[in-house]
C-alpha positions as CSV (number, residue, x, y, z in Angstrom):
1,X,-14.4,80.6,42.6
2,X,-12.2,83.7,43.2
3,X,-10.1,81.8,45.7
4,X,-9.9,78.5,43.7
5,X,-8.8,80.8,40.5
6,X,-5.6,81.9,42.5
7,X,-4.2,78.6,41.5
8,X,-3.6,77.3,38.1
9,X,-5.3,74.4,36.2
10,X,-2.3,72.3,36.5
11,X,-2.3,72.7,40.2
12,X,-5.8,71.3,40.5
13,X,-5.2,68.4,37.9
14,X,-2.3,67.2,39.9
15,X,-3.9,67.5,43.1
16,X,-6.9,65.4,42.0
17,X,-4.7,62.9,40.2
18,X,-2.6,62.5,43.5
19,X,-5.8,61.5,45.3
20,X,-6.8,58.5,42.9
21,X,-6.8,54.8,44.6
22,X,-6.0,56.4,48.0
23,X,-7.9,55.4,50.9
24,X,-6.9,58.6,53.2
25,X,-10.1,60.0,54.7
26,X,-12.1,61.5,53.0
27,X,-10.0,61.8,49.6
28,X,-10.8,57.9,48.8
29,X,-14.2,59.0,47.8
30,X,-14.7,60.0,44.1
31,X,-16.7,63.2,45.2
32,X,-14.4,64.4,48.2
33,X,-11.3,63.9,46.3
34,X,-12.4,67.2,44.5
35,X,-13.4,68.5,48.1
36,X,-12.1,72.3,47.2
37,X,-14.6,72.2,44.3
38,X,-17.5,70.7,46.2
39,X,-17.9,71.7,49.9
40,X,-14.2,73.1,50.9
41,X,-15.3,74.6,54.3
42,X,-16.6,71.3,55.6
43,X,-14.6,69.6,58.5
44,X,-13.5,66.1,57.1
45,X,-14.9,65.0,60.7
46,X,-18.5,66.0,59.4
47,X,-18.3,64.2,56.4
48,X,-20.7,61.1,55.6
49,X,-19.2,59.0,53.1
50,X,-19.4,55.5,51.6
51,X,-16.4,56.0,49.1
52,X,-18.9,56.9,46.3
53,X,-17.7,57.8,42.8
54,X,-14.7,56.7,40.9
55,X,-17.1,54.7,38.7
56,X,-15.9,52.8,35.8
57,X,-15.4,54.6,32.3
58,X,-15.2,52.0,30.0
59,X,-14.9,51.4,26.2
60,X,-17.9,50.3,24.6
61,X,-15.9,48.8,21.4
62,X,-18.3,46.1,20.1
63,X,-21.3,48.3,20.6
64,X,-19.9,51.1,18.6
65,X,-18.3,49.1,15.9
66,X,-21.0,46.6,15.1
67,X,-24.2,48.4,15.9
68,X,-23.3,52.1,15.6
69,X,-21.9,52.1,12.1
70,X,-18.4,51.8,13.1
71,X,-18.1,54.5,16.0
72,X,-14.6,53.9,17.4
73,X,-14.8,56.2,20.3
74,X,-17.7,55.4,22.3
75,X,-17.5,55.2,26.0
76,X,-20.0,54.4,29.1
77,X,-19.7,55.9,32.5
78,X,-21.1,53.4,34.7
79,X,-22.3,55.5,37.5
80,X,-24.6,52.6,38.7
81,X,-21.4,50.8,40.4
82,X,-21.6,53.4,43.2
83,X,-22.7,52.2,46.7
84,X,-26.4,52.0,46.5
85,X,-26.3,51.3,42.6
86,X,-27.1,54.9,41.1
87,X,-25.2,58.2,40.7
88,X,-27.6,59.6,43.2
89,X,-24.8,58.6,45.8
90,X,-22.6,61.6,44.4
91,X,-24.9,64.3,45.6
92,X,-26.2,62.4,48.6
93,X,-22.8,62.4,50.4
94,X,-22.7,66.2,50.2
95,X,-26.0,67.0,51.4
96,X,-26.1,64.4,54.2
97,X,-22.7,65.6,55.3
98,X,-23.9,69.1,55.4
99,X,-26.9,68.0,57.4
100,X,-24.5,66.1,60.0
101,X,-22.8,69.4,60.1
102,X,-26.0,71.5,60.9
103,X,-27.4,69.0,63.3
104,X,-24.0,69.4,65.4
105,X,-24.5,73.1,65.3
106,X,-26.8,75.1,68.0
107,X,-29.7,75.7,65.8
108,X,-33.0,77.2,67.3
109,X,-35.0,74.2,65.6
110,X,-32.6,71.3,65.5
111,X,-33.0,69.2,62.2
112,X,-35.1,66.1,63.1
113,X,-34.3,64.2,59.9
114,X,-34.2,64.4,56.1
115,X,-36.8,63.7,53.6
116,X,-37.2,63.2,49.9
117,X,-39.7,62.3,47.3
118,X,-38.5,59.6,45.1
119,X,-39.0,57.3,41.8
120,X,-36.7,54.9,43.5
121,X,-33.0,55.8,43.3
122,X,-32.9,58.8,45.4
123,X,-34.6,57.3,48.5
124,X,-32.3,54.6,48.3
125,X,-29.2,57.2,48.3
126,X,-30.7,59.2,51.1
127,X,-31.6,56.1,53.4
128,X,-28.0,54.7,53.1
129,X,-26.3,57.8,53.9
130,X,-28.7,58.8,56.5
131,X,-28.2,55.2,58.2
132,X,-24.5,55.6,57.9
133,X,-24.8,59.1,60.0
134,X,-27.4,57.9,62.1
135,X,-29.8,60.6,61.2
136,X,-33.7,59.6,60.7
137,X,-34.8,59.5,57.0
138,X,-38.3,60.0,55.6
139,X,-39.0,59.0,52.0
140,X,-42.1,59.4,50.0
141,X,-42.7,56.9,47.3
142,X,-45.3,56.6,44.3
143,X,-47.1,53.1,45.1
144,X,-46.7,50.4,42.6
145,X,-44.3,52.6,40.4
146,X,-40.9,51.6,41.5
147,X,-39.1,48.3,41.2
148,X,-38.9,45.8,44.2
149,X,-35.1,46.3,44.4
150,X,-35.4,50.0,44.6
151,X,-38.1,49.7,47.3
152,X,-36.4,47.4,49.6
153,X,-33.3,49.6,49.8
154,X,-34.8,52.3,51.9
155,X,-36.8,49.6,53.9
156,X,-33.5,47.7,54.7
157,X,-31.8,50.7,56.0
158,X,-34.3,51.7,58.1
159,X,-35.9,54.8,56.8
160,X,-39.6,55.7,57.4
161,X,-41.1,54.7,53.9
162,X,-44.5,56.1,52.9
163,X,-46.2,54.5,49.9
164,X,-48.6,57.2,48.5
165,X,-51.2,56.8,45.9
166,X,-49.9,59.3,43.5
167,X,-47.0,59.8,41.0
168,X,-43.6,61.4,41.6
169,X,-44.9,64.7,41.3
170,X,-47.6,64.3,43.7
171,X,-44.9,62.9,46.1
172,X,-42.9,66.0,45.5
173,X,-45.7,68.5,46.4
174,X,-46.3,66.8,49.6
175,X,-42.9,66.4,51.0
176,X,-42.3,70.1,50.1
177,X,-45.4,71.0,52.3
178,X,-44.4,68.5,55.0
179,X,-41.0,70.0,55.1
180,X,-42.2,73.5,55.3
181,X,-44.1,72.5,58.4
182,X,-41.8,70.0,60.3
183,X,-37.8,70.4,60.8
184,X,-37.2,67.9,58.2
185,X,-34.4,68.7,55.8
186,X,-35.4,68.3,52.0
187,X,-33.1,66.1,50.1
188,X,-34.5,66.7,46.5
189,X,-32.4,68.1,43.7
190,X,-34.2,71.4,44.5
191,X,-31.3,71.5,47.0
192,X,-28.3,72.6,45.1
193,X,-26.0,70.8,47.5
194,X,-26.7,67.5,45.6
195,X,-25.6,69.0,42.5
196,X,-22.2,69.9,44.0
197,X,-21.5,66.2,44.2
198,X,-23.2,65.4,41.1
199,X,-20.9,67.6,39.1
200,X,-17.8,65.5,40.3
201,X,-18.9,62.9,37.4
202,X,-18.1,65.4,34.8
203,X,-14.8,66.1,36.5
204,X,-14.0,62.5,36.8
205,X,-14.6,62.0,33.2
206,X,-12.1,64.5,32.3
207,X,-9.7,63.1,34.6
208,X,-10.0,59.5,33.0
209,X,-9.4,60.7,29.7
210,X,-6.2,62.4,31.1
211,X,-7.9,65.9,31.0
212,X,-8.9,65.7,27.5
213,X,-12.6,66.8,26.7
214,X,-14.9,64.3,25.0
215,X,-17.1,65.6,22.0
216,X,-20.5,64.6,23.4
217,X,-22.1,63.5,26.8
218,X,-25.3,62.0,26.7
219,X,-27.4,62.0,30.0
220,X,-30.7,60.5,30.8
221,X,-33.1,63.4,32.0
222,X,-36.2,63.3,34.4
223,X,-36.0,65.9,37.3
224,X,-33.2,67.4,35.1
225,X,-30.8,68.1,37.9
226,X,-28.2,65.9,36.7
227,X,-27.7,67.4,33.2
228,X,-27.1,70.8,34.7
229,X,-24.7,69.2,37.2
230,X,-22.7,67.4,34.5
231,X,-22.8,71.3,32.7
232,X,-21.5,72.7,36.1
233,X,-18.7,70.4,36.3
234,X,-17.4,70.9,32.9
235,X,-17.8,74.6,32.8
236,X,-16.0,74.9,36.4
237,X,-13.1,73.0,35.1
238,X,-13.0,75.2,31.9
239,X,-13.1,78.4,33.8
240,X,-10.5,77.4,36.1
241,X,-8.2,76.3,33.3
242,X,-8.3,72.6,33.7
243,X,-9.3,72.1,30.3
244,X,-10.1,74.6,27.4
245,X,-13.8,73.8,26.4
246,X,-16.8,71.7,27.3
247,X,-18.6,68.9,25.5
248,X,-21.9,69.2,23.7
249,X,-24.4,67.9,26.0
250,X,-27.4,65.8,25.1
251,X,-30.6,65.2,27.5
252,X,-32.2,61.9,26.6
253,X,-36.0,61.5,27.8
254,X,-38.5,58.8,27.8
255,X,-41.3,59.6,25.2
256,X,-43.6,58.9,28.1
257,X,-42.4,61.7,30.2
258,X,-40.7,64.1,27.8
259,X,-41.7,67.7,29.0
260,X,-38.2,69.1,28.2
261,X,-38.1,67.6,24.8
262,X,-41.4,69.2,23.7
263,X,-39.9,72.5,25.2
264,X,-36.8,71.9,23.3
265,X,-38.9,71.4,20.1
266,X,-40.9,74.3,20.4
267,X,-37.5,76.5,20.3
268,X,-37.5,76.9,24.0
269,X,-40.8,79.4,23.8
270,X,-43.1,77.1,26.0
271,X,-42.8,74.7,28.8
272,X,-45.9,72.9,29.8
273,X,-45.8,70.3,32.7
274,X,-47.4,67.0,31.7
275,X,-48.6,63.9,33.7
276,X,-46.1,61.7,32.7
277,X,-47.2,58.1,31.4
278,X,-45.9,54.9,32.6
279,X,-42.3,53.9,31.5
280,X,-39.7,51.2,32.1
281,X,-37.4,54.0,32.6
282,X,-39.2,54.8,36.0
283,X,-36.8,57.0,37.6
284,X,-37.3,59.5,35.0
285,X,-41.2,59.2,34.8
286,X,-41.4,62.9,35.8
287,X,-43.8,65.4,34.2
288,X,-43.1,68.5,36.1
289,X,-39.4,68.6,36.6
290,X,-37.9,71.1,39.2
291,X,-34.6,71.9,37.6
292,X,-36.1,72.5,33.9
293,X,-34.5,76.1,34.3
294,X,-31.1,75.0,35.0
295,X,-31.3,72.3,32.3
296,X,-32.0,75.0,29.7
297,X,-29.0,77.0,30.9
298,X,-26.9,73.8,30.5
299,X,-28.2,73.0,27.0
300,X,-28.0,76.6,25.6
301,X,-24.7,77.0,26.9
302,X,-23.2,73.8,25.3
303,X,-25.2,74.1,22.0
304,X,-26.9,71.0,23.4
305,X,-29.8,68.8,22.1
306,X,-32.7,67.1,23.6
307,X,-33.6,63.4,22.3
308,X,-36.6,61.1,23.2
309,X,-37.3,57.5,23.3
310,X,-40.3,55.3,23.0
311,X,-40.6,52.4,25.3
312,X,-39.6,49.8,22.4
313,X,-36.7,52.1,21.5
314,X,-35.2,52.2,24.9
315,X,-35.8,48.6,25.8
316,X,-34.3,47.6,22.5
317,X,-31.1,49.7,23.1
318,X,-30.7,48.5,26.6
319,X,-30.9,44.8,25.4
320,X,-28.7,45.3,22.3
321,X,-26.1,46.8,24.7
322,X,-26.7,43.9,27.0
323,X,-25.7,41.8,24.3
324,X,-22.2,43.5,23.8
325,X,-21.6,42.7,27.6
326,X,-23.3,45.5,29.3
327,X,-26.1,44.9,32.1
328,X,-27.8,48.4,31.4
329,X,-30.6,49.7,33.1
330,X,-33.6,51.2,31.2
331,X,-32.5,54.8,31.7
332,X,-29.3,54.1,30.1
333,X,-31.4,52.4,27.5
334,X,-33.0,55.7,26.9
335,X,-29.6,57.5,26.6
336,X,-28.4,54.7,24.2
337,X,-31.6,55.1,22.0
338,X,-30.9,58.7,21.8
339,X,-27.3,58.0,20.6
340,X,-28.7,55.6,18.0
341,X,-30.8,58.3,16.5
342,X,-28.3,60.9,16.7
343,X,-25.8,58.8,14.8
344,X,-28.5,57.7,12.3
345,X,-28.9,61.6,11.6
346,X,-25.0,61.8,11.4
347,X,-25.1,64.6,13.8
348,X,-22.5,62.4,16.0
349,X,-19.7,61.5,13.8
350,X,-18.0,57.8,13.9
351,X,-15.0,59.5,15.2
352,X,-16.7,61.6,17.8
353,X,-15.5,60.8,21.3
354,X,-18.8,60.3,23.1
355,X,-19.7,59.1,26.6
356,X,-23.3,57.6,27.4
357,X,-23.8,58.2,31.2
358,X,-25.2,55.1,32.7
359,X,-27.0,56.3,35.7
360,X,-28.1,53.1,37.6
361,X,-27.4,49.4,37.8
362,X,-29.3,47.1,35.6
363,X,-29.8,44.6,38.8
364,X,-32.3,47.2,40.0
365,X,-34.6,46.7,37.3
366,X,-34.5,42.8,36.7
367,X,-38.2,42.5,36.2
368,X,-38.3,44.6,33.2
369,X,-35.6,42.6,31.7
370,X,-37.4,39.2,32.4
371,X,-40.6,40.4,31.0
372,X,-38.6,41.6,27.8
373,X,-37.0,38.4,27.2
374,X,-39.9,36.4,28.0
375,X,-41.8,38.7,25.4
376,X,-44.4,39.5,27.8
377,X,-44.6,43.4,27.2
378,X,-47.9,44.3,25.4
379,X,-47.4,45.9,21.7
380,X,-43.6,45.3,21.8
381,X,-41.9,43.0,19.7
382,X,-38.8,42.4,21.9
383,X,-36.5,42.2,19.2
384,X,-33.6,40.8,21.0
385,X,-35.5,38.6,23.4
386,X,-33.4,35.8,24.6
387,X,-35.7,33.5,26.6
388,X,-34.2,30.2,28.4
389,X,-34.8,27.1,26.8
390,X,-36.5,24.2,28.9
391,X,-34.8,20.8,28.0
392,X,-35.0,17.5,29.3
393,X,-32.0,16.2,31.2
394,X,-31.1,14.0,28.4
395,X,-28.1,14.1,26.2
396,X,-29.9,13.8,22.9
397,X,-32.3,16.4,23.7
398,X,-29.5,19.0,24.8
399,X,-27.5,18.2,21.8
400,X,-30.3,18.8,19.5
401,X,-30.9,22.2,21.1
402,X,-27.2,23.1,20.8
403,X,-27.2,22.1,17.1
404,X,-30.1,24.3,16.3
405,X,-28.7,27.3,18.4
406,X,-25.1,26.9,17.2
407,X,-26.3,26.0,13.5
408,X,-23.5,27.4,10.8
409,X,-21.0,27.9,14.1
410,X,-20.0,24.1,14.4
């Protein structure tokens, strides 16, 4: 930080802006365009990048105006349009690049591969970046607890995939034991290298707002590394003079996996791990998050809030957002449901510039959307279900359906 602080904030703003939209290696990446803030000493020849980042920040005009009591400055940071369909690419490019560098060094015990426990998105990112570098990847997945789209990604990328009869926390315990015995590099967010990449999403938000700071940033939380990464990115920009303040952070958890929410509600007096219950937001179905202490630092430093969403709340929020043109994942539904609650409580105001972080692409969770729109979810009303209509291939039958659907609009 001391070396970076020798330059004024305006220098860094201009440098980062000059790299936007370029293909010059490695600065075409949204992560490596901030190389000096991420891993300044690494040789560009060692970097493993799929030009991740540079994700869309779009104005959710209709959702804010029509469904959030006239919010006029609501934005969604769509990290799910990154290479493997989630924000995990931002951290994995940094971690795998460092492993790539270490594998070229004369180590007494060479690194044989990289391993992780995953609820689906980390394994997809690790497998893709290891495949790009020619490094073996080993992933531990909880059996029958991730989507088929998430499962096929590491399989397709050639990883060694172990499907274990346990939950994520059990997979995490096992991968830690394995990496303690074998020369396999641990890729979970216990490793701070991933957070160095993930923090660039915060810097990118500032850059996309022409270096103006939003009032609120809402982040889904499971293992809790990402909420800290956002804080780290914002705070780094404040300390180095790129901006003069940081936004308030909100960590949104599924009610079925909400240990941080319970900790927050206790006044930060007692953290109790839990056995996470099944949730449609499967990537955050974590009851014993490894980055809980970091998350608390981030939330306390930003006067932050922790909110939760039930299964019905998150699925309805996701589906309502979809009706305004999005195609959100269930985890984004958790963040949106938190926004609805904070807006109803008037904690977030109608003119507050608010960013909801969409952590993954909705296409990775198509089955949950199908079940919702078919109203096949037990004990859920599926308020915004929109099932397809089966109609005979007959003009009259088609007209009858359309007149019924468009009643009052024709």
